[in-house]
PDB file of N, CA, C and O in Angstrom, chain B, residues numbered from 101:
ATOM      1  N   VAL B 101     -47.063  56.600 -34.832  1.00  0.00           N
ATOM      2  CA  VAL B 101     -46.758  57.706 -35.708  1.00  0.00           C
ATOM      3  C   VAL B 101     -45.356  58.232 -35.412  1.00  0.00           C
ATOM      4  O   VAL B 101     -44.596  58.544 -36.328  1.00  0.00           O
ATOM      5  N   ALA B 102     -45.024  58.327 -34.136  1.00  0.00           N
ATOM      6  CA  ALA B 102     -43.692  58.828 -33.768  1.00  0.00           C
ATOM      7  C   ALA B 102     -42.605  57.887 -34.264  1.00  0.00           C
ATOM      8  O   ALA B 102     -41.555  58.335 -34.725  1.00  0.00           O
ATOM      9  N   LEU B 103     -42.851  56.586 -34.173  1.00  0.00           N
ATOM     10  CA  LEU B 103     -41.843  55.616 -34.611  1.00  0.00           C
ATOM     11  C   LEU B 103     -41.604  55.716 -36.112  1.00  0.00           C
ATOM     12  O   LEU B 103     -40.456  55.683 -36.555  1.00  0.00           O
ATOM     13  N   THR B 104     -42.656  55.838 -36.892  1.00  0.00           N
ATOM     14  CA  THR B 104     -42.462  55.944 -38.341  1.00  0.00           C
ATOM     15  C   THR B 104     -41.741  57.241 -38.695  1.00  0.00           C
ATOM     16  O   THR B 104     -40.965  57.273 -39.650  1.00  0.00           O
ATOM     17  N   GLY B 105     -41.984  58.296 -37.946  1.00  0.00           N
ATOM     18  CA  GLY B 105     -41.264  59.551 -38.163  1.00  0.00           C
ATOM     19  C   GLY B 105     -39.789  59.414 -37.844  1.00  0.00           C
ATOM     20  O   GLY B 105     -38.940  59.960 -38.548  1.00  0.00           O
ATOM     21  N   ARG B 106     -39.486  58.687 -36.788  1.00  0.00           N
ATOM     22  CA  ARG B 106     -38.078  58.471 -36.432  1.00  0.00           C
ATOM     23  C   ARG B 106     -37.378  57.594 -37.464  1.00  0.00           C
ATOM     24  O   ARG B 106     -36.213  57.825 -37.786  1.00  0.00           O
ATOM     25  N   ILE B 107     -38.073  56.600 -37.979  1.00  0.00           N
ATOM     26  CA  ILE B 107     -37.494  55.753 -39.029  1.00  0.00           C
ATOM     27  C   ILE B 107     -37.206  56.602 -40.262  1.00  0.00           C
ATOM     28  O   ILE B 107     -36.135  56.490 -40.858  1.00  0.00           O
ATOM     29  N   ARG B 108     -38.151  57.445 -40.644  1.00  0.00           N
ATOM     30  CA  ARG B 108     -37.965  58.327 -41.798  1.00  0.00           C
ATOM     31  C   ARG B 108     -36.778  59.266 -41.586  1.00  0.00           C
ATOM     32  O   ARG B 108     -35.947  59.430 -42.479  1.00  0.00           O
ATOM     33  N   ASP B 109     -36.699  59.878 -40.410  1.00  0.00           N
ATOM     34  CA  ASP B 109     -35.617  60.827 -40.133  1.00  0.00           C
ATOM     35  C   ASP B 109     -34.255  60.139 -40.083  1.00  0.00           C
ATOM     36  O   ASP B 109     -33.269  60.674 -40.588  1.00  0.00           O
ATOM     37  N   ALA B 110     -34.199  58.962 -39.478  1.00  0.00           N
ATOM     38  CA  ALA B 110     -32.920  58.277 -39.284  1.00  0.00           C
ATOM     39  C   ALA B 110     -32.428  57.570 -40.536  1.00  0.00           C
ATOM     40  O   ALA B 110     -31.229  57.553 -40.815  1.00  0.00           O
ATOM     41  N   PHE B 111     -33.365  56.979 -41.299  1.00  0.00           N
ATOM     42  CA  PHE B 111     -32.959  56.118 -42.406  1.00  0.00           C
ATOM     43  C   PHE B 111     -33.385  56.617 -43.781  1.00  0.00           C
ATOM     44  O   PHE B 111     -32.976  56.054 -44.796  1.00  0.00           O
ATOM     45  N   GLY B 112     -34.200  57.664 -43.825  1.00  0.00           N
ATOM     46  CA  GLY B 112     -34.640  58.198 -45.103  1.00  0.00           C
ATOM     47  C   GLY B 112     -35.617  57.297 -45.833  1.00  0.00           C
ATOM     48  O   GLY B 112     -35.691  57.322 -47.061  1.00  0.00           O
ATOM     49  N   VAL B 113     -36.369  56.498 -45.083  1.00  0.00           N
ATOM     50  CA  VAL B 113     -37.330  55.564 -45.667  1.00  0.00           C
ATOM     51  C   VAL B 113     -38.703  55.861 -45.075  1.00  0.00           C
ATOM     52  O   VAL B 113     -38.852  55.935 -43.855  1.00  0.00           O
ATOM     53  N   ASN B 114     -39.700  56.029 -45.929  1.00  0.00           N
ATOM     54  CA  ASN B 114     -41.069  56.223 -45.455  1.00  0.00           C
ATOM     55  C   ASN B 114     -41.740  54.876 -45.275  1.00  0.00           C
ATOM     56  O   ASN B 114     -41.739  54.043 -46.181  1.00  0.00           O
ATOM     57  N   MET B 115     -42.310  54.670 -44.102  1.00  0.00           N
ATOM     58  CA  MET B 115     -43.048  53.439 -43.812  1.00  0.00           C
ATOM     59  C   MET B 115     -44.389  53.821 -43.215  1.00  0.00           C
ATOM     60  O   MET B 115     -44.492  54.791 -42.465  1.00  0.00           O
ATOM     61  N   SER B 116     -45.405  53.060 -43.547  1.00  0.00           N
ATOM     62  CA  SER B 116     -46.701  53.290 -42.931  1.00  0.00           C
ATOM     63  C   SER B 116     -46.734  52.581 -41.578  1.00  0.00           C
ATOM     64  O   SER B 116     -45.949  51.667 -41.327  1.00  0.00           O
ATOM     65  N   ILE B 117     -47.631  53.003 -40.732  1.00  0.00           N
ATOM     66  CA  ILE B 117     -47.766  52.363 -39.424  1.00  0.00           C
ATOM     67  C   ILE B 117     -48.131  50.898 -39.612  1.00  0.00           C
ATOM     68  O   ILE B 117     -47.604  50.030 -38.915  1.00  0.00           O
ATOM     69  N   GLY B 118     -49.017  50.624 -40.536  1.00  0.00           N
ATOM     70  CA  GLY B 118     -49.437  49.245 -40.786  1.00  0.00           C
ATOM     71  C   GLY B 118     -48.308  48.348 -41.236  1.00  0.00           C
ATOM     72  O   GLY B 118     -48.281  47.164 -40.900  1.00  0.00           O
ATOM     73  N   SER B 119     -47.371  48.900 -41.995  1.00  0.00           N
ATOM     74  CA  SER B 119     -46.274  48.068 -42.486  1.00  0.00           C
ATOM     75  C   SER B 119     -45.365  47.600 -41.358  1.00  0.00           C
ATOM     76  O   SER B 119     -44.694  46.579 -41.500  1.00  0.00           O
ATOM     77  N   LEU B 120     -45.327  48.320 -40.245  1.00  0.00           N
ATOM     78  CA  LEU B 120     -44.511  47.881 -39.110  1.00  0.00           C
ATOM     79  C   LEU B 120     -44.975  46.527 -38.584  1.00  0.00           C
ATOM     80  O   LEU B 120     -44.171  45.745 -38.078  1.00  0.00           O
ATOM     81  N   PHE B 121     -46.267  46.255 -38.704  1.00  0.00           N
ATOM     82  CA  PHE B 121     -46.818  45.001 -38.199  1.00  0.00           C
ATOM     83  C   PHE B 121     -46.607  43.844 -39.172  1.00  0.00           C
ATOM     84  O   PHE B 121     -46.944  42.702 -38.857  1.00  0.00           O
ATOM     85  N   ASP B 122     -46.055  44.128 -40.346  1.00  0.00           N
ATOM     86  CA  ASP B 122     -45.765  43.075 -41.317  1.00  0.00           C
ATOM     87  C   ASP B 122     -44.512  42.297 -40.950  1.00  0.00           C
ATOM     88  O   ASP B 122     -44.271  41.220 -41.495  1.00  0.00           O
ATOM     89  N   TYR B 123     -43.713  42.827 -40.036  1.00  0.00           N
ATOM     90  CA  TYR B 123     -42.434  42.214 -39.681  1.00  0.00           C
ATOM     91  C   TYR B 123     -42.505  41.687 -38.253  1.00  0.00           C
ATOM     92  O   TYR B 123     -42.831  42.437 -37.332  1.00  0.00           O
ATOM     93  N   PRO B 124     -42.201  40.391 -38.059  1.00  0.00           N
ATOM     94  CA  PRO B 124     -42.389  39.760 -36.752  1.00  0.00           C
ATOM     95  C   PRO B 124     -41.369  40.177 -35.696  1.00  0.00           C
ATOM     96  O   PRO B 124     -41.606  39.977 -34.504  1.00  0.00           O
ATOM     97  N   ASN B 125     -40.243  40.749 -36.108  1.00  0.00           N
ATOM     98  CA  ASN B 125     -39.218  41.144 -35.139  1.00  0.00           C
ATOM     99  C   ASN B 125     -38.348  42.255 -35.723  1.00  0.00           C
ATOM    100  O   ASN B 125     -38.488  42.621 -36.890  1.00  0.00           O
ATOM    101  N   LEU B 126     -37.456  42.780 -34.898  1.00  0.00           N
ATOM    102  CA  LEU B 126     -36.613  43.892 -35.349  1.00  0.00           C
ATOM    103  C   LEU B 126     -35.662  43.498 -36.465  1.00  0.00           C
ATOM    104  O   LEU B 126     -35.358  44.312 -37.337  1.00  0.00           O
ATOM    105  N   ALA B 127     -35.188  42.257 -36.447  1.00  0.00           N
ATOM    106  CA  ALA B 127     -34.280  41.807 -37.505  1.00  0.00           C
ATOM    107  C   ALA B 127     -34.984  41.842 -38.862  1.00  0.00           C
ATOM    108  O   ALA B 127     -34.390  42.247 -39.860  1.00  0.00           O
ATOM    109  N   ALA B 128     -36.230  41.425 -38.898  1.00  0.00           N
ATOM    110  CA  ALA B 128     -36.997  41.449 -40.146  1.00  0.00           C
ATOM    111  C   ALA B 128     -37.261  42.888 -40.589  1.00  0.00           C
ATOM    112  O   ALA B 128     -37.197  43.196 -41.779  1.00  0.00           O
ATOM    113  N   LEU B 129     -37.557  43.763 -39.632  1.00  0.00           N
ATOM    114  CA  LEU B 129     -37.765  45.173 -39.958  1.00  0.00           C
ATOM    115  C   LEU B 129     -36.476  45.786 -40.492  1.00  0.00           C
ATOM    116  O   LEU B 129     -36.502  46.533 -41.470  1.00  0.00           O
ATOM    117  N   ALA B 130     -35.355  45.476 -39.861  1.00  0.00           N
ATOM    118  CA  ALA B 130     -34.061  45.997 -40.315  1.00  0.00           C
ATOM    119  C   ALA B 130     -33.749  45.524 -41.729  1.00  0.00           C
ATOM    120  O   ALA B 130     -33.249  46.297 -42.546  1.00  0.00           O
ATOM    121  N   ALA B 131     -34.042  44.258 -42.022  1.00  0.00           N
ATOM    122  CA  ALA B 131     -33.804  43.734 -43.366  1.00  0.00           C
ATOM    123  C   ALA B 131     -34.677  44.463 -44.388  1.00  0.00           C
ATOM    124  O   ALA B 131     -34.221  44.765 -45.491  1.00  0.00           O
ATOM    125  N   ALA B 132     -35.913  44.743 -44.030  1.00  0.00           N
ATOM    126  CA  ALA B 132     -36.812  45.462 -44.936  1.00  0.00           C
ATOM    127  C   ALA B 132     -36.323  46.889 -45.166  1.00  0.00           C
ATOM    128  O   ALA B 132     -36.379  47.392 -46.288  1.00  0.00           O
ATOM    129  N   LEU B 133     -35.846  47.539 -44.113  1.00  0.00           N
ATOM    130  CA  LEU B 133     -35.317  48.893 -44.265  1.00  0.00           C
ATOM    131  C   LEU B 133     -34.102  48.891 -45.181  1.00  0.00           C
ATOM    132  O   LEU B 133     -33.951  49.768 -46.032  1.00  0.00           O
ATOM    133  N   GLU B 134     -33.245  47.908 -45.002  1.00  0.00           N
ATOM    134  CA  GLU B 134     -32.053  47.805 -45.848  1.00  0.00           C
ATOM    135  C   GLU B 134     -32.443  47.575 -47.303  1.00  0.00           C
ATOM    136  O   GLU B 134     -31.845  48.151 -48.212  1.00  0.00           O
ATOM    137  N   GLU B 135     -33.444  46.734 -47.517  1.00  0.00           N
ATOM    138  CA  GLU B 135     -33.912  46.436 -48.872  1.00  0.00           C
ATOM    139  C   GLU B 135     -34.487  47.680 -49.549  1.00  0.00           C
ATOM    140  O   GLU B 135     -34.377  47.844 -50.763  1.00  0.00           O
ATOM    141  N   GLN B 136     -35.099  48.547 -48.753  1.00  0.00           N
ATOM    142  CA  GLN B 136     -35.704  49.766 -49.298  1.00  0.00           C
ATOM    143  C   GLN B 136     -34.684  50.881 -49.480  1.00  0.00           C
ATOM    144  O   GLN B 136     -35.039  51.999 -49.854  1.00  0.00           O
ATOM    145  N   GLY B 137     -33.432  50.580 -49.219  1.00  0.00           N
ATOM    146  CA  GLY B 137     -32.387  51.569 -49.454  1.00  0.00           C
ATOM    147  C   GLY B 137     -32.158  52.513 -48.303  1.00  0.00           C
ATOM    148  O   GLY B 137     -31.834  53.682 -48.512  1.00  0.00           O
ATOM    149  N   ALA B 138     -32.320  52.022 -47.085  1.00  0.00           N
ATOM    150  CA  ALA B 138     -32.069  52.874 -45.924  1.00  0.00           C
ATOM    151  C   ALA B 138     -30.632  53.358 -45.948  1.00  0.00           C
ATOM    152  O   ALA B 138     -29.714  52.614 -46.291  1.00  0.00           O
ATOM    153  N   ARG B 139     -30.456  54.602 -45.583  1.00  0.00           N
ATOM    154  CA  ARG B 139     -29.104  55.166 -45.591  1.00  0.00           C
ATOM    155  C   ARG B 139     -28.361  54.840 -44.338  1.00  0.00           C
ATOM    156  O   ARG B 139     -27.206  55.239 -44.183  1.00  0.00           O
TER     157      ARG B 139
END
């Protein structure tokens, strides 16, 4: 929960806890954040 809150605060993107497990590594998560319009 804390991690998703930090992602929201830092990048302006809401993610569910479950969606974090959809990405096998940080690079994939970063690409998804960028795709969702992270600031």
